[in-house]
N, C-alpha and C positions, 0 to 999 in steps of 0.2 A: 261672543267668545265662547267657543266650544269647551276650551280648557276650564274656564270659570264655571260653566254649567256643570261639567263633570265633577269638579271639586265640590260645588254646592250640593249636588245630588248625593255625593258620597258623605258629606257632613250630615245631611238630613237622614241618611240611612244609619249613621252611627248612633242617632238618638234612639233610645229604647222604644219599641212599639207600644202604643197606647192600648191598654187593656187586652193584651194578647193572652189568650188562654193556652196554657201549655198542652201539647198534644202527646208528649211522652215523658217518662221520667228520666231517660238517659239520652243525651245528645253527645256526639263527638264531632270533631272537625278532621276532615281529610284534606291533605295537601297533595294535589296531583300535578305532575309534570305533564304539560300539553304541548306537543310539537305539532307543527303544521298550520298554526294559525297565521294569517298574513294580513288581516285587517279587522276593523271594528265589527264588520259583519259576522266574522267568525266568532268573535267574543259574544255578540248578541245572540247568535244562533245557539251557542252552548248554553247561555243563561236561560234562554226560552225553553230549551229542551229540558234542562234540569228542573226549572220551575213547574214542568208538567208532571213530574214524578212525585208520587206520595212519599212523605217522610223526609224530603229535602226541605229544610227550613230557610236557609240563606246560602247564597253562593256569591263568590267574587271571582272574576277572571282577569288576569293581567296579561295583555298582549305582550308587553315589554319583557316581563319576567317569565313568560310562557308557563303560567301556573294558574291553577284553579284552587280556591279555598272554599270548602263546602261543609256547612253545618248540617248534620243529618241525624235522624232517629235510628239508633242502633237496632230497634226492633223491626225496622222496615228495610234498612239498607246496610251496606258495608262499604268500606273504602274501595275494595275491589269492584263492587257492583257499580259504583259511581264512576270509576275509571272505565269500566266497560261501557257505560252509557255514552261517555264522551268519545271513546274509541269507535263505537259503532257509528258515529257521525262522520267518520273518515279521518279523524285526528289520531295521532300516536299518543295515547294517554297511559301513563303508568302511575300507580300510587307511590308517593314518596314516603309519607308517613301519616300516622293518625295522632291527634292530640285530644286530650280531654279538657283542655283549657277552654275558657270562654271564647266564643267566636269573636265577640267584640274586642277582646284583647288582641287576637290574631289580626283582625282587620285594621284596628288602629296601628299596630306595629307595621303592617304592609303599608298603610297610608302615609305614616310618618317617613318610613324608609323611602317610599316613592316620591314623596313631596321633596325630601332632601336632594334626591337625585333628579328632580324635575321630570319624573315619569307620570304622565297624566292619562295614560291609556289604561285605566282600570275601571271596570264596570261591575255593578252589583245587582243582584236580584233577590227578592224576598218571596217566599211562598206561603 
């Protein structure tokens, strides 16, 4: 069951990483509107691309909500630069807003909201 696998992967992701060394003092979360995604390959391509950039710690992409949530190091990236990365892949990406709250809080909120609406097309990547 693909939906069960996705939910299991997300729940595993929500657990704090074991012995992860912080790489920066300040992290923020960018919420980016992403138009033009049509399938899970789009989601996976965005996640792989984001994972390859320094200073991007975690990312989640929702096909249904047409949104990316990205935790980043403010010394290496900005919300605008992350939107530009996604935009350069052929999607129409615009920064919606930046939050300083914990990425886990935002991810849990999105997960709970998605679960209540039975939206299972949400993938995450950690870097």
